[in-house]
N, C-alpha and C positions, 0 to 999 in steps of 0.2 A: 415384432416377435418372429423368431426363426424356429421352425419345427425341427426338433432334434431326436424325436422318437423316444427311446428308453434310456437315453444317455444320462439323464438325471439319476436314474436308479443305479446305473453303473458307477457314477460318481459317489452315490450314497454308500454302496458296499465298500468302496475304497476310502471312505472318509473316516478317520479315526475319531473325530469329534462325534459323529453320528453314533458310533458304538459306545462312546463314553456317556452320552446323554441317555441312550437307551438303557445302559446299565444303571445309571443314577435313577432313572425313572422307575425301573423295576425294584431297585433297592428301597426307594422311598415308598412305593406302593406296598411292597411286602412288609416293610417295617411298620407301616401305618395301619393297614387293614386289620390284621389279626390281633394286634394289641388293642386297638380301639374297640373292635367288636367284643373282645373278651371283657374289657373294662365296662363297656356299655351294658353287656348282659349282667355282669355282677352288680352294677348299680341298679339296674332295672329290677333284679330279684330282691335287692335290699329295700328299694323304695316302693315295691309292691306290697310290702308288709305294712301293718298298721303302726306307723311310727308318728310320734308327735312332730308336727311341722313338716311333714313330708312334701306338702305342696310347695313350701318355700324352697326346700332342697331341690325339687324338680325344676323350679323356675330358675334357680341360680345356676344349675348345671346346664340347663337349656339355653341360657342367655347368650353365650358366645355365638350361637347359631345366627342370631339377628345381626351380628356385627359384620361389617364388610371385611373382606380379606385384606385389603390395604391397611385398614385401621388396626386389625389384629397384628399384621406384620410390623407396623411401626411400634406398637406397644411392646411386642416381644423383642424387638431390636434393643429397646432400652432395658428390658428385664434381663436379657442375656449379655449385657455389657459386663466384661470380666472385672471392671474396676468399680462401677457404681450400681450395677444391676442387682435386682432383688434375688435373682436365682443364685447368686454367689453366697448369700447368707446361709441357707440350709447346707450347702456344700462345705462351707467353712466350719459349721458346727460339728461336722463329722470328720474334720481334719483334711478336707480335700480342697484343692485350688480350683477355682472356676476356669474351665478351658476357654480359649478364644473361639467361642461357638461359631461365629460368622467369618472368621479369618483363617482358622486352622483347617486345612483340607480334609483332615480326618474327622472333623466334628460338624461340618456344614450340613450334611444329610441328616445325621442324628438330630440336629437342631430343628430342621424342617419337619422331621417326624414328630417331635415333641409338640410343635405348634399345630400341626395337622390333626394330631390326636385331640388336643385341647379344643380346637375349633369344632370338630365334628362329633365329639363324644355325646353332647346333649341330644343331637338329632337322633343318633342311633339308639340312645337310651329310651327316648320317647316312643320310637317305633317298637322296640322290644317290650316296653310297658303295655302298649296296645295289644300286642300278641299275648302277653301273659294274662292280661285281664279277660281275654277271650277263651282261655282254657276252662272247661267246665269244672266246677268245684267238686262235683260228684265223683269224678275220676280220682281225685286225691283222697276223698273220704273212703271210697271203696278200697283203694290201695292201702290206706292206713289200717283198715279193718283186717286186711290180709297180712299185716305185719311189715309193710314196706317202711324203710327209713327215709331220711332226707335225700340221701344219694340216689336211692332207687326211684324216689318220686321225680327227682330231677332228670335222671338218665332215661327212664322208661315212659315218663308222661310229659314232662315239660319240654325237653329237647325235641321229641317227635312232633308235639303239637305246635311248636313255634318254628318248625323247620321251613315252612314257606316264607316266614318273616326273615329268617336267617339267610335264606337263599336270595331274597330281594336285597337285603343289605349288603351281602357279599358282592353281588353284581353291580349295584349302584356305587359301592365304595371303590371297586376296581376301576370303573369308568371315571369317577371323579379324581382318583389318585393319578390316573394316567394323564389327566388334563390340568394338573396343578400349574398355575402360572403366577398369580398375584403375589403369593408368599415369596417366591424366588425373585421376582422382579423387584420387590421392595426391599427384602432383607439382604440379599447377597448379590443380585445382578448376575447370577450364574457363576460367580467366582468363589474363591480364587482358583485360577488355572482350570476352569470349567468343572470344578469339583462338585458344584451344586447345580450345574446346568441340567435342566430336565427337558423332556421332548418338546412340549408346547412352547417353552421359552426359546428353544433352538429354532422352531418354526418362525416364531416372531422375529428373532434376530435376522434370519435369512430373508424374510419378506420385507421388513420395515427398516432394517439397519444396513444390510448388505445389498438390498434390492434384487435378490435372487428369487424372483417370484415363482419361476418354474420349479426350482429346487424345493422351495417351501411347499408348493402344491404337491410335489412327489412325496415329501415327508408327511404331509397331511393324509395322503392316501394310504401310506404304510401304517400310520397310527389308526386309521379307520379299520384296516384289515386286522391289525393286532387286536383291537377292541372287539371286532366282530368274531374273530377266532376264539378269544377267551370266553365271550358270551355263549357261543355255540357249545364249546367244550363244557362250560359250567352247566348249561341247560341239559345236556345229555347226562352229565354226572349227577345232576339233581334227581333224575328219575330213580336213582338207587337209594337216596337218603331223604328226599322230601316226601312228606306224607300229607297229601292234600285232603 
């Protein structure tokens, strides 16, 4: 090995693929986190009610969490096939053609977002359920006596009381979204034209395909700094809206 100082970081700044994979990663993270957390909270609120068979519903929604990422990717590759995939059926019912999810450069990231949401939804829902069940019932009863409706109960009691849970899920979801690898490796291989290449997959390519170990190490350090920066920012922001 030859010591080259900060040259890898200079190369990184001038590397168009680096900026492409960084954009793709942020796109994937942003599209996944907020939609998944919103859906998970909605399902948690619904399944926190006294519904018949709610334990079965919880188990079904949580079940994808047990499945490995590679297996999920293989199954969804079949589901998203525009010719024989199951996903084409509901689209055809409303008069839409199934896009080439894993081939069209405009649809690869949305396809990965869909799969990421499906895989992580159950875990987020269970964590939200734990938080909801920890909210004292007396608070709701007192608020109802004062004339509070469902929206007021949700806004002024539920959201503040589960804010630590929400903060935890936001941070862990950001970190996991920045580290997506298996779905990309199996479903798209980063293609076509790097339209679905994400940061960790690019690190893998440089380290184990191109044998640019130093450049891969520099990319890893940048990912660490990005993750650390987001975590510190979120931590400071949480002091304004998290009620411990």
